[in-house]
C-alpha positions, 0 to 999 in steps of 0.5 A: 554431925558437922556444923554446916549440916544443921540446916539440912534437917529442916526439910521436915515440914515447917509450921507455916508450910503445914498450915499452907498445905492444910488450907490448900487441901481444904479448898481443893476438897470443897472445890473438887470433891463435893462428896468428900466435903459432905463426908468431912461434915459427917465426920465432924458431926460424929466427933462433936456428937461423941464429945458432947454426948452427955449434953445432947442425950436427954437421958443416960444410955442405961437409964431404964424405965424412962418410958414404956417398952418398945414405944414408937416415936413421940415428943418425949422419945423422938426415936422411941424406946427399946425393949427395956424402956430406955430412950433410943435417941440417947443410946444412939447418941452415946453410940456415936461416942463409942464409934468415935473412940473405936474409929479414932483409936483403931486408925491411930494404932493401925497407922502407927503399926503400918508406918513402923512395918512399912518403914523398916521393911521398905527401907532395909529391903533384902532378907528383912523385907522378904521375911516381913512380907511373907508374914504379911502375906500369910496374915492376909490369907485369913479372912478378916472376920475369922481373925477378929472373932478368934482374937476377940474370943481370946481376949474377951469383949470390951472397948480397949480389946476391940481397939487393939484387935482391930488396930493390929489387924488393919495395921499389918494389912495396911503396911503394904501401902506404906512399904510401897511409898517408902520404896519409891521415896528411898531412891530419890536424889535427896535421900541418896544425897543425905546418905552420902554426907553421913546421915544415920538411918534414923535421921533418914527415916524420920527427917527425909522419908517419913515427911514425904510419905505422909500422904499415903499415911493420911490415906491409911488413917482415914480409910481405916476409920470407916472400916473400923466402925463397921467392923466393930458393929459387925463383931458387936452384932455377933456378940464378941464386941462391946458388951452390955450396957454400952450402946454400940450400934451393932450391939443395939441391932443384935439385942433388938433383933428378937423384938424387931417385929414389934418395934421396927425402930430398933433396927431403923435408927441404929442401922441408919446412923451406922450407914450414914457415918460409914458412908461419910467417913468413906467419902471423906477418905476417898476425897483425900486419897484422890487429892493426895495421890502422889502419882497425880499431885506429887503428894506432900513432898512438894511442900518439903525442901529436903531435896533442894537443900541436900542437893545444894549441900552435896554440890558445895562439898564436891571438889572442882574436879568432881563438879566438872 
């Protein structure tokens, strides 16, 4: 690489520009998207409850006989007790930790998979893109619940298994969003300019295309979090997800189902927690999507200087005849 090209690659977002972007995004979210702001608060509460569950829960999640079976709400047990005499509030609080682990784990894994598939397929094009997209089409033909149950039956129940299965499921389907963004970005002038001065494929992808598709990547991340929490609850309700004694909200609904006529609170509190969290995550994701939509706002690319610097470098290197 020529010495004069070193400064070209600071088009990736600098620390100051990233901070400016986050501050600007937060202000716009509060000002323009009140439901998205409420969703962000719910997501923050979920994270805090999950992190400090050991402090907030009055009992252990599997501590039995702390009260009578199927007790209703009282001062000792605010949400009552379950069929084994366990404090329901403690199990709901620890269930927030499981939802946080699953939601974040699936979102991170699926975003990485979507990014890899979308970058390679969208940038290379041709036969690579054709074969990859036909595989994605075939994958998306199957109902998601069918794939989840089949894979969970093969790998067995457990938190890591749930994260891996859901991460692969959502990662493959979400690659379409990333691929579309890459196809739009790779035709821009600054990408052509970088290619013309000898940038390698890896440098193009990491320094010029990836920073400019961060908006759809953030959207994929946030949208997958709510879907992952709901999917985990669904397969746990069916008995294929988080096993006993871990207090998954879906598993709590499933195991308390035979006793709901005696204790309606077994369904109300886990179901209410699940509904509020999924609604909040979805509202937060929708708000970010509206603010980061590149067709409306220009996405994250307006905070990068790659295009202008590369254009200046190419113009500087052209001969006088070419410039005329």
